C-alpha positions in Angstrom: 0.0 0.0 0.0 2.9 2.3 0.6 4.2 1.6 -2.9 0.7 2.2 -4.4 0.5 5.5 -2.5 3.9 6.6 -3.7 3.1 5.6 -7.3 -0.1 7.6 -7.2 1.8 10.6 -5.8 4.3 10.3 -8.6 1.7 10.2 -11.3 -0.3 13.0 -9.9 2.8 15.1 -9.2 4.1 14.7 -12.7 0.7 15.8 -14.0 0.6 18.9 -11.8 4.2 19.8 -12.6 3.4 19.6 -16.3 0.6 22.1 -16.2 1.4 25.6 -17.6 2.7 28.0 -15.0 3.2 25.4 -12.3 6.8 26.4 -11.6 7.8 22.7 -11.5 9.5 20.4 -13.9 8.0 16.8 -14.2 11.6 15.4 -14.0 11.9 16.9 -10.4 9.1 14.8 -9.0 11.0 11.5 -8.7 13.7 13.2 -6.6 11.1 15.0 -4.5 9.3 11.6 -4.0 12.5 10.1 -2.5 12.6 12.8 0.1 8.9 12.4 0.9 9.3 8.6 1.2 12.1 8.9 3.7 10.2 11.4 5.7 7.0 9.4 5.6 8.5 6.1 6.8 11.1 7.6 9.2 8.7 10.2 10.7 5.8 7.7 10.9 7.8 5.3 12.9 9.5 7.8 15.2 6.1 9.4 15.8 4.5 6.1 16.8 7.4 5.4 19.2 7.1 8.9 20.8 3.4 9.5 20.8 1.8 6.1 21.3 4.1 3.6 23.1 7.2 5.4 24.5 7.4 3.4 27.8 7.5 0.1 25.8 10.3 1.3 23.5 12.3 2.7 26.3 12.4 -0.8 27.7 12.9 -2.5 24.3 14.8 0.1 22.2 15.7 -2.3 19.4 12.0 -3.0 18.8 11.7 0.6 17.5 13.4 -0.7 14.3 11.0 -3.6 13.8 8.6 -1.8 11.5 7.5 -5.2 10.1 5.6 -5.6 13.4 3.5 -2.6 12.7 3.3 0.8 14.3 3.2 4.0 12.2 1.8 7.4 13.1 0.3 9.7 10.6 1.1 12.8 12.7 4.7 11.6 13.0 4.8 10.9 9.3 3.5 14.5 8.7 6.4 15.9 10.8 8.8 13.7 8.8 7.4 14.9 5.5 7.5 18.5 6.6 11.2 18.0 7.4 11.8 16.4 4.0 10.0 19.3 2.3 12.1 21.9 4.1 15.3 20.1 3.1 14.1 19.8 -0.5 13.2 23.5 -0.5 16.8 24.4 0.6 18.2 22.2 -2.1 16.0 23.7 -4.9 15.9 27.3 -3.5 12.1 27.2 -2.8 10.2 28.4 0.2 8.9 25.7 2.5 5.3 26.6 1.9 5.8 26.5 -1.9 6.9 22.9 -1.7 4.1 22.1 0.8 1.4 23.7 -1.5 2.6 21.5 -4.4 2.6 18.3 -2.2 -0.6 18.8 -0.3 -3.1 17.7 -3.1 -1.1 14.6 -3.7 -1.2 13.3 -0.1 -4.9 12.1 0.1 -4.2 9.5 -2.6 -1.5 7.9 -0.4 -3.8 8.2 2.6 -6.5 6.3 0.7 -4.2 3.4 0.1 -2.9 3.5 3.6 -6.3 3.2 5.2 -7.3 0.4 2.8 -4.2 -1.4 4.0 -5.3 -0.9 7.7 -8.6 -2.5 6.7 -7.0 -5.5 5.0 -4.6 -6.0 7.9 -7.6 -5.8 10.4 -5.9 -3.1 12.4 -7.0 0.3 13.8 -10.7 -0.9 13.8 -13.6 1.1 15.2 -15.7 0.7 18.4 -18.3 -2.0 18.8 -21.5 -1.1 16.9 -25.0 -2.6 16.1 -25.2 -0.7 12.8 -25.9 -3.0 9.8 -22.5 -2.3 8.2 -20.6 -3.3 11.3 -17.6 -5.6 10.4 -16.4 -8.7 12.3 -12.6 -8.5 12.6 -10.8 -11.7 13.6 -8.4 -9.5 15.5 -11.0 -7.6 17.5 -13.1 -9.0 20.3 -16.6 -7.9 21.2 -18.6 -8.3 18.0 -19.1 -6.2 14.9 -17.2 -2.9 14.8 -17.3 0.3 12.9 -15.0 0.0 9.8 -13.3 3.2 10.8 -10.5 2.5 8.4 -13.0 2.8 5.5 -14.5 6.0 7.0 -11.0 7.5 7.0 -10.3 6.2 3.5 -13.4 8.0 2.3 -12.9 11.2 4.1 -9.1 11.6 4.2 -8.6 9.9 0.9 -11.5 10.7 -1.5 -13.3 13.7 0.0 -10.1 15.5 0.9 -8.5 14.8 -2.5 -11.6 16.4 -4.3 -11.5 19.4 -2.0 -7.8 20.0 -2.5 -7.7 19.4 -6.2 -10.6 21.9 -6.7 -9.1 24.4 -4.2 -5.6 24.3 -5.8 -7.0 24.7 -9.3 -7.1 28.5 -8.9 -4.3 30.9 -7.8 -4.0 31.0 -4.0 -1.8 32.9 -1.6 1.3 30.9 -0.7 0.4 28.5 2.2 -3.3 28.4 1.7 -3.4 25.0 -0.1 -1.2 23.6 2.7 -3.6 25.1 5.3 -6.6 23.6 3.6 -5.0 20.2 3.8 -4.2 20.6 7.5 -7.7 21.9 8.3 -9.4 19.2 6.3 -7.4 16.3 7.6 -7.5 17.5 11.2 -11.3 17.9 11.1 -11.9 14.5 9.4 -9.5 12.7 11.7 -11.0 14.3 14.8 -14.5 13.2 13.9 -13.6 9.6 13.0 -11.8 9.2 16.3 -15.2 9.3 18.0 -16.0 5.8 16.5 -12.4 4.5 16.4 -11.2 2.2 19.1 -8.5 4.0 21.2 -5.2 2.3 21.7 -5.7 -0.1 24.6 -2.6 1.1 26.4 -3.6 4.8 26.1 -7.4 5.1 26.2 -8.5 8.7 26.6 -5.6 11.1 27.1 -7.5 14.3 27.9 -10.8 15.3 29.6 -11.7 11.6 29.9 -12.8 11.4 26.2 -10.2 12.9 23.9 -8.0 10.3 22.2 -4.3 10.8 21.2 -5.4 11.1 17.5 -7.8 13.9 18.4 -5.2 15.7 20.6 -2.7 15.6 17.8 -5.3 16.9 15.3 -6.1 20.0 17.2 -2.8 21.8 16.3 -3.3 20.8 12.7 -6.8 22.5 12.6 -5.5 25.6 14.3 -2.5 26.0 12.0 -4.7 25.2 9.0 -7.1 27.9 9.9 -4.3 30.4 10.3 -2.8 29.6 6.9 -6.1 29.7 5.1 -7.3 32.9 6.6 -4.1 34.9 7.3 -3.6 38.1 5.4 -0.7 37.5 2.9 2.4 39.6 3.7 2.7 42.8 1.8 4.2 42.2 -1.6 3.5 38.5 -1.6 2.3 37.3 -4.9 -0.5 34.8 -5.4 0.7 31.3 -6.2 0.0 30.0 -9.6 -2.5 27.2 -10.0 -0.4 24.1 -9.8 
C-alpha cells in the first residue's frame, strides 16, 4: 500500500508539474518523492514510538526498528514529510510553503491506500456497533465494529482529495493549499476518532474522552485555519494554480 501510495503521488505530481505555470519540472518529481518517502517512513515510525508507546520502546529500544511488526503514526509521518519538504526546499531554492502547497493535493491518494491497508490488515478498527454495516474483525473481540479504516479512506482519501484538487486549481496565496490540507485532515480525523477504538494502552488522554489522535489533530486544525485565513504579507504574490 505504501508503494501504491507513492506511485499515485508520482503520477499526480508529474501531471501537476506539467501544467502551464506550475513552476515545477516533471523530472523533479521522482527526486522529490524520494525525500517524501524517507520522511514518511522515518517520521511515521518515530512518531509512533514517541506518541503512542514510548514506555515500551524505552524498555525495548531495538524494537523501534521492527517496523514489520507494525506501528506507524500519521502525525509523526507528517512531521517527517515537513522536514523532508524543508530540506528539499533548501536544495532547490524554494520556500517551504511553496513545496508544501505542491505536495498537499497529492497526499490524500496515499492516505486512501494506507487506510485500505489498515482494513485489509484488520488493524485500527472502530468501536463496537450494532449498525448494519458493522464488520467482524478476527483480531477484534466484542462483536461487529465500525469499519473506521474505511471511513477514513473515504474522508481523508477521497473527499479531501476532491477538496484540495478543486481548491488548488485557482491561484491562491502561498500557504493556503497547505492550510486547507491541515484543516481538512484535522477535522476529518478528529470526527472519525469518536468511533475508532483508542489504543488499549492509552485510552482517553485528555478530559476523559479525547484520544491521542484527536489531541494531535487540534494543532493541525489551528495551524490550517491560520494559513487559510491569514492576510498575505505585503508584496507576496498569489501562487500560480499548480
